[in-house]
DRENDO-1510 file (C-alpha; in Angstrom, 1 decimal, always signed):
<recs>
REC; n; res; u; v; w
REC; 1; MET; +9.0; +53.9; -26.5 .
REC; 2; LYS; +12.5; +54.1; -25.2 .
REC; 3; GLU; +11.5; +56.8; -22.8 .
REC; 4; ILE; +8.8; +54.6; -21.4 .
REC; 5; LEU; +11.1; +51.7; -21.0 .
REC; 6; ASN; +13.7; +53.9; -19.2 .
REC; 7; TYR; +11.0; +55.4; -16.9 .
REC; 8; THR; +11.9; +54.8; -13.3 .
REC; 9; PHE; +9.2; +53.7; -10.9 .
REC; 10; LEU; +10.0; +52.6; -7.3 .
REC; 11; ASP; +13.8; +52.7; -8.0 .
REC; 12; ASN; +13.5; +50.3; -11.0 .
REC; 13; THR; +13.0; +51.0; -14.7 .
REC; 14; VAL; +9.9; +49.7; -16.6 .
REC; 15; GLN; +12.3; +47.7; -18.7 .
REC; 16; GLU; +13.5; +45.8; -15.7 .
REC; 17; TYR; +10.0; +45.2; -14.5 .
REC; 18; LEU; +9.1; +43.8; -17.9 .
REC; 19; TYR; +12.2; +41.6; -17.9 .
REC; 20; VAL; +11.2; +40.1; -14.5 .
REC; 21; LEU; +7.5; +39.7; -15.5 .
REC; 22; GLY; +8.4; +38.1; -18.8 .
REC; 23; THR; +10.7; +35.6; -17.2 .
REC; 24; ILE; +8.1; +34.6; -14.7 .
REC; 25; VAL; +5.3; +34.3; -17.3 .
REC; 26; LEU; +7.6; +32.3; -19.6 .
REC; 27; MET; +8.4; +29.9; -16.7 .
REC; 28; LEU; +4.6; +29.6; -16.0 .
REC; 29; LEU; +4.1; +28.5; -19.6 .
REC; 30; LEU; +7.0; +26.2; -19.8 .
REC; 31; LYS; +7.1; +24.8; -16.3 .
REC; 32; ARG; +5.3; +21.5; -17.2 .
REC; 33; LEU; +7.5; +20.9; -20.2 .
REC; 34; VAL; +10.8; +21.7; -18.3 .
REC; 35; SER; +9.7; +19.7; -15.3 .
REC; 36; ARG; +8.9; +16.6; -17.4 .
REC; 37; PHE; +12.3; +16.9; -19.3 .
REC; 38; LEU; +14.3; +17.2; -16.0 .
REC; 39; ALA; +12.2; +14.4; -14.4 .
REC; 40; GLY; +12.9; +12.2; -17.4 .
REC; 41; LYS; +16.7; +12.8; -17.1 .
REC; 42; LEU; +16.5; +12.2; -13.3 .
REC; 43; LEU; +14.6; +9.0; -13.9 .
REC; 44; GLY; +17.3; +7.7; -16.2 .
REC; 45; VAL; +19.8; +8.2; -13.4 .
REC; 46; ILE; +17.8; +6.4; -10.8 .
REC; 47; ILE; +16.7; +3.3; -12.8 .
REC; 48; ASN; +17.6; +1.5; -16.1 .
REC; 49; LYS; +16.2; +3.1; -19.3 .
REC; 50; ASN; +14.6; -0.2; -20.1 .
REC; 51; LYS; +12.2; +0.3; -17.3 .
REC; 52; SER; +10.3; +3.1; -18.9 .
REC; 53; HIS; +7.0; +1.8; -17.6 .
REC; 54; LYS; +8.0; +3.3; -14.3 .
REC; 55; LYS; +7.9; +6.8; -15.8 .
REC; 56; ASN; +4.2; +7.5; -15.0 .
REC; 57; ALA; +4.6; +6.5; -11.4 .
REC; 58; PHE; +7.7; +8.7; -11.1 .
REC; 59; LEU; +6.1; +11.7; -12.7 .
REC; 60; SER; +3.0; +11.4; -10.5 .
REC; 61; LEU; +5.3; +11.7; -7.5 .
REC; 62; VAL; +7.8; +14.4; -8.5 .
REC; 63; ILE; +6.2; +16.5; -11.3 .
REC; 64; LYS; +4.2; +18.8; -9.0 .
REC; 65; PRO; +6.9; +19.4; -6.4 .
REC; 66; MET; +9.4; +20.0; -9.3 .
REC; 67; GLU; +7.1; +22.5; -11.0 .
REC; 68; ARG; +6.7; +24.5; -7.8 .
REC; 69; PHE; +10.4; +24.5; -7.0 .
REC; 70; LEU; +11.4; +25.6; -10.5 .
REC; 71; LEU; +8.7; +28.3; -10.6 .
REC; 72; VAL; +9.8; +29.7; -7.2 .
REC; 73; PHE; +13.5; +29.4; -8.0 .
REC; 74; ILE; +13.1; +31.3; -11.3 .
REC; 75; ALA; +10.8; +33.9; -9.7 .
REC; 76; TYR; +13.3; +34.4; -6.8 .
REC; 77; THR; +16.2; +34.7; -9.2 .
REC; 78; ALA; +14.4; +37.1; -11.5 .
REC; 79; LEU; +13.2; +39.3; -8.6 .
REC; 80; ASP; +16.7; +39.6; -7.3 .
REC; 81; ARG; +17.4; +41.7; -10.4 .
REC; 82; LEU; +15.2; +44.4; -9.1 .
REC; 83; THR; +16.3; +47.0; -6.6 .
REC; 84; PHE; +14.3; +47.0; -3.4 .
REC; 85; PRO; +12.6; +50.4; -3.2 .
REC; 86; GLU; +13.9; +52.7; -0.6 .
REC; 87; VAL; +10.4; +53.8; +0.3 .
REC; 88; LEU; +9.5; +50.2; +1.3 .
REC; 89; LYS; +12.6; +49.7; +3.4 .
REC; 90; VAL; +11.7; +49.6; +7.1 .
REC; 91; THR; +14.0; +48.5; +9.9 .
REC; 92; LEU; +12.4; +46.0; +12.3 .
REC; 93; TYR; +13.4; +44.7; +15.7 .
REC; 94; HIS; +15.7; +47.6; +16.7 .
REC; 95; LYS; +17.6; +47.8; +13.4 .
REC; 96; HIS; +18.5; +44.1; +13.4 .
REC; 97; LEU; +16.2; +43.2; +10.5 .
REC; 98; SER; +14.9; +45.2; +7.4 .
REC; 99; THR; +12.0; +44.4; +5.2 .
REC; 100; ASP; +14.1; +43.5; +2.2 .
REC; 101; ASP; +16.1; +41.0; +4.4 .
REC; 102; LEU; +12.8; +39.6; +5.7 .
REC; 103; ILE; +11.4; +39.0; +2.2 .
REC; 104; SER; +14.7; +37.4; +1.0 .
REC; 105; THR; +14.7; +35.1; +4.1 .
REC; 106; ILE; +11.1; +34.0; +3.4 .
REC; 107; GLY; +12.0; +33.3; -0.2 .
REC; 108; ILE; +15.0; +31.1; +0.8 .
REC; 109; ILE; +12.9; +29.2; +3.3 .
REC; 110; ILE; +10.3; +28.5; +0.7 .
REC; 111; LEU; +12.9; +27.3; -1.8 .
REC; 112; VAL; +14.6; +25.0; +0.8 .
REC; 113; VAL; +11.2; +23.5; +1.9 .
REC; 114; LEU; +10.2; +22.8; -1.8 .
REC; 115; PHE; +13.6; +21.3; -2.5 .
REC; 116; ILE; +13.5; +19.0; +0.5 .
REC; 117; ARG; +9.9; +18.0; -0.4 .
REC; 118; LEU; +11.1; +17.1; -3.9 .
REC; 119; CYS; +13.9; +15.0; -2.5 .
REC; 120; ILE; +11.5; +13.2; -0.2 .
REC; 121; ARG; +9.3; +12.3; -3.2 .
REC; 122; ILE; +12.3; +10.9; -4.9 .
REC; 123; VAL; +13.1; +8.8; -1.9 .
REC; 124; GLU; +9.5; +7.5; -1.9 .
REC; 125; PHE; +9.9; +6.5; -5.5 .
REC; 126; ILE; +13.2; +4.6; -4.9 .
REC; 127; ALA; +11.5; +2.9; -2.0 .
REC; 128; GLN; +8.6; +1.8; -4.3 .
REC; 129; ILE; +11.1; +0.3; -6.8 .
REC; 130; LEU; +13.0; -1.6; -4.1 .
REC; 131; GLN; +9.7; -2.7; -2.5 .
REC; 132; GLU; +8.6; -4.3; -5.8 .
REC; 133; LYS; +11.9; -6.2; -6.0 .
REC; 134; ALA; +11.6; -7.3; -2.4 .
REC; 135; ASN; +8.1; -8.6; -3.0 .
REC; 136; LEU; +9.6; -11.1; -5.6 .
REC; 137; THR; +11.4; -12.9; -2.8 .
REC; 138; ASN; +10.0; -15.0; +0.1 .
REC; 139; ASP; +12.3; -13.2; +2.6 .
REC; 140; LYS; +10.3; -10.4; +4.3 .
REC; 141; THR; +13.5; -8.9; +5.8 .
REC; 142; ASP; +14.1; -6.8; +2.7 .
REC; 143; ASN; +10.6; -5.3; +2.9 .
REC; 144; GLN; +11.2; -4.4; +6.5 .
REC; 145; LEU; +14.5; -2.7; +5.8 .
REC; 146; ILE; +13.0; -0.7; +3.0 .
REC; 147; VAL; +10.2; +0.7; +5.1 .
REC; 148; PHE; +12.7; +1.5; +7.9 .
REC; 149; PHE; +15.3; +3.2; +5.8 .
REC; 150; LYS; +12.6; +5.2; +3.9 .
REC; 151; ASP; +11.5; +6.7; +7.1 .
REC; 152; PHE; +15.1; +7.1; +8.3 .
REC; 153; PHE; +16.2; +9.1; +5.1 .
REC; 154; LYS; +13.1; +11.2; +5.4 .
REC; 155; VAL; +14.2; +12.3; +8.8 .
REC; 156; ILE; +17.7; +12.9; +7.6 .
REC; 157; LEU; +16.4; +15.1; +4.7 .
REC; 158; ILE; +14.3; +17.1; +7.1 .
REC; 159; ILE; +17.3; +17.7; +9.4 .
REC; 160; ILE; +19.4; +18.8; +6.3 .
REC; 161; GLY; +16.6; +21.2; +5.4 .
REC; 162; VAL; +16.6; +22.8; +8.8 .
REC; 163; LEU; +20.4; +23.2; +8.6 .
REC; 164; LEU; +20.1; +24.7; +5.1 .
REC; 165; ILE; +17.5; +27.2; +6.3 .
REC; 166; LEU; +19.8; +28.2; +9.2 .
REC; 167; ARG; +22.8; +28.6; +6.9 .
REC; 168; LEU; +21.2; +30.2; +3.9 .
REC; 169; ALA; +18.3; +32.2; +5.3 .
REC; 170; PHE; +19.8; +33.2; +8.7 .
REC; 171; ASN; +23.5; +33.2; +7.8 .
REC; 172; LYS; +24.3; +31.0; +10.8 .
REC; 173; ASP; +27.6; +29.1; +10.9 .
REC; 174; ILE; +26.5; +25.5; +11.0 .
REC; 175; GLY; +29.8; +24.3; +12.4 .
REC; 176; ASN; +29.7; +26.6; +15.4 .
REC; 177; LEU; +26.0; +26.0; +15.6 .
REC; 178; LEU; +26.4; +22.3; +16.0 .
REC; 179; THR; +29.1; +22.8; +18.5 .
REC; 180; GLY; +26.9; +25.1; +20.5 .
REC; 181; LEU; +24.0; +22.7; +20.2 .
REC; 182; SER; +26.0; +19.8; +21.6 .
REC; 183; ILE; +25.2; +21.0; +25.2 .
REC; 184; VAL; +21.6; +21.5; +24.3 .
REC; 185; GLY; +21.6; +18.2; +22.5 .
REC; 186; ALA; +22.8; +16.5; +25.7 .
REC; 187; ALA; +20.0; +18.1; +27.7 .
REC; 188; LEU; +17.5; +17.1; +25.0 .
REC; 189; ALA; +18.9; +13.6; +25.0 .
REC; 190; LEU; +18.1; +13.3; +28.7 .
REC; 191; ALA; +14.7; +14.8; +28.2 .
REC; 192; THR; +13.9; +12.5; +25.3 .
REC; 193; ARG; +15.7; +9.5; +26.6 .
REC; 194; GLU; +12.7; +7.2; +26.0 .
REC; 195; SER; +12.5; +8.2; +22.3 .
REC; 196; LEU; +16.2; +7.7; +21.8 .
REC; 197; GLU; +15.9; +4.3; +23.5 .
REC; 198; ASN; +13.2; +3.4; +21.1 .
REC; 199; LEU; +15.3; +4.5; +18.1 .
REC; 200; ILE; +18.3; +2.4; +19.3 .
REC; 201; ALA; +15.9; -0.5; +19.8 .
REC; 202; SER; +14.7; -0.2; +16.2 .
REC; 203; PHE; +18.3; -0.7; +15.0 .
REC; 204; ILE; +18.6; -3.7; +17.3 .
REC; 205; ILE; +15.5; -5.2; +15.9 .
REC; 206; PHE; +16.6; -4.7; +12.3 .
REC; 207; PHE; +20.1; -6.2; +12.8 .
REC; 208; ASP; +19.3; -8.9; +15.4 .
REC; 209; LYS; +16.0; -9.9; +13.6 .
REC; 210; PRO; +14.0; -11.5; +16.5 .
REC; 211; PHE; +11.0; -10.9; +14.2 .
REC; 212; ILE; +10.3; -9.4; +10.8 .
REC; 213; THR; +7.3; -7.9; +9.0 .
REC; 214; GLY; +4.6; -10.6; +8.5 .
REC; 215; ASP; +5.6; -12.7; +11.6 .
REC; 216; LEU; +2.9; -13.9; +13.9 .
REC; 217; VAL; +4.0; -13.0; +17.5 .
REC; 218; LYS; +2.8; -13.0; +21.0 .
REC; 219; VAL; +3.7; -10.0; +23.1 .
REC; 220; GLN; +2.5; -9.8; +26.6 .
REC; 221; SER; -1.2; -10.5; +26.3 .
REC; 222; PHE; -1.5; -9.7; +22.6 .
REC; 223; THR; -1.1; -12.1; +19.6 .
REC; 224; GLY; -1.0; -10.7; +16.1 .
REC; 225; VAL; +0.9; -10.1; +12.9 .
REC; 226; ILE; +3.8; -7.6; +12.6 .
REC; 227; GLU; +2.7; -5.1; +10.0 .
REC; 228; LYS; +5.3; -2.4; +10.3 .
REC; 229; ILE; +8.5; -1.7; +12.3 .
REC; 230; GLY; +9.1; +2.0; +12.6 .
REC; 231; LEU; +11.7; +4.2; +14.1 .
REC; 232; ARG; +9.8; +4.5; +17.4 .
REC; 233; SER; +7.3; +1.7; +17.6 .
REC; 234; THR; +6.2; -1.6; +16.1 .
REC; 235; ARG; +2.6; -1.9; +14.7 .
REC; 236; ILE; +0.8; -5.2; +15.2 .
REC; 237; ARG; -2.5; -6.3; +13.8 .
REC; 238; THR; -4.0; -8.5; +16.5 .
REC; 239; GLU; -6.2; -11.6; +16.2 .
REC; 240; SER; -9.2; -9.4; +17.0 .
REC; 241; LYS; -8.2; -7.1; +14.1 .
REC; 242; THR; -7.2; -4.2; +16.4 .
REC; 243; TYR; -4.1; -2.2; +15.5 .
REC; 244; ILE; -1.7; -1.6; +18.3 .
REC; 245; SER; +1.6; +0.2; +18.6 .
REC; 246; VAL; +4.2; -1.2; +20.9 .
REC; 247; PRO; +7.3; +0.9; +21.7 .
REC; 248; ASN; +10.4; -0.7; +20.2 .
REC; 249; LYS; +12.2; -0.7; +23.6 .
REC; 250; GLN; +9.4; -3.0; +25.0 .
REC; 251; MET; +9.7; -5.2; +21.9 .
REC; 252; VAL; +13.4; -5.6; +22.7 .
REC; 253; ASP; +13.2; -6.0; +26.5 .
REC; 254; THR; +10.0; -8.1; +26.6 .
REC; 255; ILE; +9.9; -11.9; +26.1 .
REC; 256; ILE; +8.4; -12.3; +22.6 .
REC; 257; ASP; +7.0; -15.6; +21.4 .
REC; 258; ASN; +7.6; -15.6; +17.6 .
REC; 259; ILE; +4.9; -18.2; +16.6 .
REC; 260; THR; +6.0; -18.1; +12.9 .
REC; 261; LEU; +9.5; -19.4; +13.9 .
REC; 262; ARG; +8.1; -22.3; +15.8 .
REC; 263; THR; +9.1; -25.7; +14.3 .
REC; 264; GLU; +5.8; -27.1; +15.7 .
REC; 265; ARG; +2.7; -25.9; +17.5 .
REC; 266; LYS; +1.6; -27.8; +20.6 .
REC; 267; VAL; -1.9; -28.5; +21.6 .
REC; 268; GLU; -2.8; -29.8; +25.1 .
REC; 269; LEU; -6.1; -31.5; +25.7 .
REC; 270; ARG; -7.2; -33.0; +29.1 .
REC; 271; LEU; -10.0; -35.6; +29.3 .
REC; 272; GLU; -11.4; -35.8; +32.8 .
REC; 273; LEU; -13.3; -39.1; +32.9 .
REC; 274; SER; -15.7; -40.1; +35.6 .
REC; 275; PHE; -14.8; -42.8; +38.2 .
REC; 276; SER; -17.3; -45.1; +36.6 .
REC; 277; THR; -14.9; -45.5; +33.7 .
REC; 278; THR; -13.2; -48.9; +33.8 .
REC; 279; SER; -9.5; -49.6; +33.2 .
REC; 280; ALA; -10.5; -51.4; +30.0 .
REC; 281; GLN; -12.4; -48.4; +28.7 .
REC; 282; ILE; -9.5; -46.1; +29.6 .
REC; 283; LYS; -7.1; -48.3; +27.7 .
REC; 284; ALA; -9.5; -48.5; +24.7 .
REC; 285; ILE; -10.1; -44.8; +24.5 .
REC; 286; THR; -6.4; -44.1; +24.8 .
REC; 287; THR; -5.6; -46.4; +21.9 .
REC; 288; GLU; -8.4; -44.9; +19.8 .
REC; 289; VAL; -7.2; -41.3; +20.3 .
REC; 290; LYS; -3.7; -42.4; +19.4 .
REC; 291; ASN; -4.9; -43.9; +16.2 .
REC; 292; LEU; -7.0; -40.8; +15.5 .
REC; 293; LEU; -4.0; -38.5; +15.8 .
REC; 294; LYS; -1.9; -40.8; +13.6 .
REC; 295; GLN; -4.4; -40.4; +10.8 .
REC; 296; GLN; -4.1; -36.6; +10.8 .
REC; 297; VAL; -1.6; -35.4; +8.2 .
REC; 298; ASP; -0.9; -32.1; +9.9 .
REC; 299; VAL; -0.1; -33.8; +13.2 .
REC; 300; THR; +3.7; -34.5; +13.4 .
REC; 301; ASN; +3.9; -36.0; +16.9 .
REC; 302; SER; +1.5; -37.0; +19.7 .
REC; 303; PHE; +1.4; -38.4; +23.2 .
REC; 304; VAL; -1.7; -39.9; +24.8 .
REC; 305; TYR; -1.5; -41.4; +28.3 .
REC; 306; LEU; -3.3; -41.6; +31.7 .
REC; 307; GLN; -1.8; -38.6; +33.4 .
REC; 308; ASP; -3.4; -38.9; +36.8 .
REC; 309; THR; -6.3; -40.3; +38.8 .
REC; 310; GLY; -7.4; -38.3; +41.8 .
REC; 311; ARG; -10.3; -37.4; +44.0 .
REC; 312; ASN; -12.6; -36.2; +41.2 .
REC; 313; ALA; -11.6; -37.8; +37.9 .
REC; 314; HIS; -9.3; -40.0; +35.8 .
REC; 315; ILE; -7.3; -37.6; +33.7 .
REC; 316; ILE; -6.1; -38.6; +30.2 .
REC; 317; ALA; -3.4; -36.2; +28.7 .
REC; 318; VAL; -3.6; -35.7; +25.0 .
REC; 319; ASP; -0.6; -33.7; +23.7 .
REC; 320; TYR; +0.0; -33.3; +20.0 .
REC; 321; PHE; +2.1; -31.1; +17.7 .
REC; 322; THR; +1.1; -29.6; +14.4 .
REC; 323; ILE; +3.1; -28.6; +11.3 .
REC; 324; MET; +4.5; -25.1; +10.9 .
REC; 325; PRO; +4.1; -22.7; +9.3 .
REC; 326; GLN; +0.4; -22.9; +9.5 .
REC; 327; PRO; -2.3; -20.2; +9.2 .
REC; 328; ILE; -4.2; -19.7; +12.5 .
REC; 329; GLU; -7.5; -20.5; +10.7 .
REC; 330; ALA; -6.2; -23.9; +9.6 .
REC; 331; PHE; -4.8; -24.5; +13.1 .
REC; 332; ASN; -8.1; -23.8; +14.8 .
REC; 333; ALA; -10.0; -25.9; +12.2 .
REC; 334; LEU; -7.7; -28.8; +13.0 .
REC; 335; ARG; -8.2; -28.5; +16.7 .
REC; 336; GLU; -12.0; -28.4; +16.2 .
REC; 337; GLU; -11.9; -31.5; +14.0 .
REC; 338; ILE; -9.9; -33.4; +16.6 .
REC; 339; ASN; -12.0; -32.3; +19.5 .
REC; 340; LEU; -15.2; -33.4; +17.7 .
REC; 341; SER; -13.7; -36.7; +16.8 .
REC; 342; VAL; -12.6; -37.3; +20.5 .
REC; 343; ILE; -16.2; -36.5; +21.6 .
REC; 344; ALA; -17.5; -39.0; +19.1 .
REC; 345; LEU; -15.2; -41.7; +20.5 .
REC; 346; LEU; -16.3; -41.0; +24.0 .
REC; 347; GLU; -20.0; -41.2; +22.9 .
REC; 348; LYS; -19.3; -44.5; +21.0 .
REC; 349; ASP; -17.6; -46.1; +24.0 .
REC; 350; LYS; -20.3; -44.7; +26.4 .
REC; 351; ILE; -17.7; -42.9; +28.6 .
REC; 352; GLU; -18.9; -40.1; +30.7 .
REC; 353; LEU; -16.9; -37.1; +31.7 .
REC; 354; ALA; -16.3; -36.3; +35.3 .
REC; 355; ALA; -18.4; -33.1; +35.2 .
REC; 356; LYS; -21.7; -35.0; +35.1 .
REC; 357; ASN; -20.8; -37.1; +38.1 .
REC; 358; MET; -19.6; -34.0; +40.0 .
REC; 359; ASP; -23.0; -32.4; +39.4 .
REC; 360; VAL; -24.7; -35.4; +40.9 .
REC; 361; ILE; -22.5; -35.4; +44.0 .
REC; 362; LEU; -23.1; -31.7; +44.5 .
REC; 363; ARG; -26.9; -32.1; +44.2 .
REC; 364; ASN; -26.8; -35.1; +46.7 .
REC; 365; LYS; -25.1; -32.9; +49.2 .
</recs>
């Protein structure tokens, strides 16, 4: 038995192969248990122990990445005990790279990728916890910041992962590498100037707060609700339920009408009355419309007056302001109600609009 264990095959004894195989098999059997134990300890560091109801959500996010990372880490550590067989050593790329170096490099890359993925899952869980706390307040700024910084830290983790791969897998001096990349970075900054401008604009939006997630805004010809503010663009759900992305630089440089921050919303209505309307009728309809608007609870202020009398019509201006904040559906319903009431008043007083008389004039011509 001892002779079998000491038998050498591909530069390694059978005993060493069994040790490596046993370690990997043991890890396969215990990976779920070990992962749950480590995840529980990590959860205790992140949140209060009293919030154990969060454990299932945390495990669903990190248990799989942690299992993969632990398995690869143990396998990589165990395999390092073996001597790479001379018969398999092949020099590649003009003696600059050998097969054992290539395999080791691939292993390190896989380890770093799995580790960064695990860290990203932890960031997502922390963002979920903060999001739940932010939802308890009426201020939407917290929700906006959480989404922004979640994406920001993901990018930072990816950059760290790339630097770790360069340092651990390719033995590059990160300090010298960053210095050497400064010139390349300057060139890339010029080439990707628009993306950098959008990134800077995103910070301006978060700290200046011209709008936040949930605000109803009008940008150029689009009106909609801000659903997400990202590192590069702002996503808006328009009134027609389309989903548009506007570069953050445009959101900063363009004049934006934040409808949510209005103290009042104005409605302009113009009544073009026919010339057959007498001054007494005009005075009566003006008074009736004023009284109509005063009866509306959601109307805060109003102005009704004879604006102009010209070649085609007598024009009565009806301007009124509604309360804010107010859902767009309620606003449109109020406008419809007032418009129908005004039409009913015109019918009651037997006042004709100018369009009918204009049609008669055109036909007589």
